[in-house]
Structures are given as structure tokens and as C-alpha cells.
TIMINU-639471 format. One record per residue (C-alpha): residue in three letters; x, y, z. Coordinates in steps of 0.5 Angstrom, whole numbers, plus 500, padded with zeros to 3 digits. Last residue first. Layout:
<"ALA"; <X; Y; Z>>
...
END
This chain:
<"TYR"; <648; 781; 981>>
<"LEU"; <641; 783; 983>>
<"GLY"; <643; 790; 981>>
<"PHE"; <636; 792; 978>>
<"LEU"; <639; 792; 971>>
<"LYS"; <643; 785; 972>>
<"ALA"; <636; 782; 974>>
<"GLY"; <633; 785; 968>>
<"LEU"; <638; 782; 964>>
<"ILE"; <637; 775; 967>>
<"LEU"; <629; 776; 967>>
<"THR"; <629; 779; 960>>
<"LEU"; <634; 773; 957>>
<"ALA"; <629; 768; 961>>
<"VAL"; <623; 772; 958>>
<"SER"; <626; 772; 951>>
<"ILE"; <628; 764; 951>>
<"THR"; <621; 762; 954>>
<"LEU"; <617; 766; 949>>
<"THR"; <621; 764; 943>>
<"VAL"; <621; 756; 945>>
<"VAL"; <613; 757; 946>>
<"ALA"; <613; 760; 939>>
<"SER"; <618; 754; 936>>
<"SER"; <613; 749; 939>>
<"LYS"; <607; 752; 937>>
<"GLY"; <609; 753; 930>>
<"SER"; <613; 746; 930>>
<"GLU"; <606; 743; 932>>
<"LYS"; <602; 747; 926>>
<"THR"; <607; 745; 921>>
<"VAL"; <612; 748; 917>>
<"SER"; <617; 743; 914>>
<"ASP"; <617; 745; 907>>
<"HIS"; <618; 752; 909>>
<"ASN"; <625; 751; 912>>
<"MET"; <628; 757; 910>>
<"ASP"; <622; 762; 912>>
<"MET"; <621; 758; 918>>
<"ARG"; <628; 759; 921>>
<"LEU"; <627; 767; 919>>
<"HIS"; <621; 767; 922>>
<"ARG"; <624; 764; 929>>
<"VAL"; <630; 769; 928>>
<"GLY"; <625; 775; 928>>
<"ALA"; <621; 772; 934>>
<"CYS"; <628; 772; 938>>
<"PHE"; <630; 779; 935>>
<"HIS"; <623; 782; 937>>
<"HIS"; <623; 778; 944>>
<"LEU"; <630; 781; 946>>
<"TYR"; <629; 788; 943>>
<"ALA"; <622; 789; 946>>
<"TRP"; <624; 786; 953>>
<"ILE"; <630; 790; 953>>
<"LEU"; <626; 796; 952>>
<"ALA"; <621; 794; 957>>
<"LEU"; <627; 793; 962>>
<"THR"; <629; 800; 960>>
<"VAL"; <622; 803; 961>>
<"LEU"; <623; 800; 968>>
<"LYS"; <630; 802; 970>>
<"ILE"; <627; 809; 968>>
<"PHE"; <621; 808; 973>>
<"TRP"; <626; 806; 978>>
<"GLY"; <630; 812; 977>>
<"PRO"; <625; 817; 979>>
<"VAL"; <622; 822; 973>>
<"PHE"; <622; 829; 976>>
<"GLY"; <629; 831; 973>>
<"LEU"; <632; 825; 972>>
<"GLY"; <633; 819; 977>>
<"ALA"; <638; 818; 983>>
<"SER"; <639; 811; 981>>
<"PHE"; <638; 810; 974>>
<"ALA"; <640; 817; 972>>
<"SER"; <646; 816; 976>>
<"THR"; <649; 812; 970>>
<"PHE"; <647; 817; 965>>
<"GLY"; <650; 823; 969>>
<"ALA"; <657; 819; 970>>
<"PHE"; <657; 817; 962>>
<"SER"; <656; 825; 961>>
<"ILE"; <662; 826; 965>>
<"GLU"; <666; 821; 962>>
<"SER"; <664; 823; 955>>
<"SER"; <660; 823; 949>>
<"VAL"; <659; 815; 949>>
<"SER"; <654; 814; 954>>
<"MET"; <650; 820; 954>>
<"ASP"; <649; 819; 946>>
<"PHE"; <647; 812; 947>>
<"MET"; <642; 813; 952>>
<"TRP"; <639; 819; 949>>
<"LEU"; <638; 815; 942>>
<"ILE"; <635; 810; 946>>
<"PHE"; <630; 814; 949>>
<"PRO"; <628; 818; 942>>
<"LEU"; <627; 811; 939>>
<"LEU"; <622; 809; 945>>
<"LEU"; <616; 809; 940>>
<"PHE"; <620; 805; 935>>
<"MET"; <622; 800; 940>>
<"ILE"; <615; 799; 943>>
<"VAL"; <612; 799; 936>>
<"GLY"; <616; 793; 934>>
<"SER"; <615; 790; 941>>
<"ILE"; <608; 790; 940>>
<"ARG"; <608; 787; 933>>
<"HIS"; <612; 781; 935>>
<"LEU"; <608; 781; 941>>
<"ILE"; <602; 780; 937>>
<"SER"; <606; 774; 933>>
<"VAL"; <608; 771; 939>>
<"ILE"; <601; 771; 942>>
<"GLY"; <598; 768; 935>>
<"ALA"; <604; 762; 935>>
<"ALA"; <602; 761; 942>>
<"PRO"; <595; 760; 940>>
<"LEU"; <589; 765; 942>>
<"ARG"; <584; 762; 947>>
<"TYR"; <577; 765; 945>>
<"SER"; <573; 765; 952>>
<"PRO"; <573; 773; 953>>
<"LEU"; <572; 774; 945>>
<"ASP"; <565; 771; 945>>
<"THR"; <561; 774; 950>>
<"ILE"; <563; 781; 950>>
<"ALA"; <565; 782; 943>>
<"ASN"; <559; 778; 940>>
<"ILE"; <561; 775; 933>>
<"ASN"; <556; 775; 928>>
<"ARG"; <555; 769; 922>>
<"PHE"; <557; 763; 926>>
<"GLU"; <554; 757; 923>>
<"PRO"; <554; 751; 927>>
<"ARG"; <555; 744; 924>>
<"LYS"; <549; 739; 924>>
<"LYS"; <547; 740; 916>>
<"ALA"; <554; 739; 914>>
<"LEU"; <554; 732; 918>>
<"GLU"; <547; 730; 915>>
<"THR"; <550; 731; 908>>
<"MET"; <548; 736; 903>>
END
């Protein structure tokens, strides 16, 4: 065994309290975890999506009730909370879509996937999804 191999530290146990807070997840790991979280959010909010679609296309009266739910609320749920849930749904869809396009691009160019390209595509994915979410969120909350 070489001298270099003897000096390397050996980690057998990871202490969740002391080791995990100092661990920095790379950008590609953050995008991967957020891709899964956005998929779960879209799945859990599927009844809300179906309700929104049904209310928006059934009739003019139901569309008026649909649009008033965002300002006046719905039952005991205030309108700002419905807007917040819709914003979470917008983010989930946009992030899931952008991360899916990233994965498809990486699958098509599998020979050129490197650590640097993975990091840069992850940063681009995060930037685009957050920017689009802010733009659509500003429209949702009536800023323009």
C-alpha cells in the first residue's frame, strides 16, 4: 500500500447531526431533488387542477365563480391562499418541464455529458424555472 493511500481518511459512519448540515449538495443534485418534489406536488394537487379546469370551461357562470375564488376566496379558504397554491403549482409544472427538457437533452447528447455541463445545465434550469415562475406569479397576483 502506498503512503498516499494510508493518509486518506476513512469514513464509515455518517452522523446526521454533525455531518449533514455541512454537506453542500451540487446544483445538479438540487435540480434532481426539486424535480422529484415538483412531480409529487403536481400529483397531490391533481384534484385542484381538475377542479380549476372544470370550473374554467363548464360555463360562463362557473368561470365567473372560478375567477372570483382568486379574489374573494372559496368557503373558508381565503383568496390569497388559493393564489399561493396556484403559484406552487405553476412552479412545480415549470420546474418539472425545464428539468425534463434538461434530462432529455442530456440523454440525446450522452457522449458530451460532463460534470461542468451538468452543473451549468442545472443552473440554467433553476434560473429559467424561477424566472418564469416570477413572471407568471406577478401576473397571478395582479402586478401587471
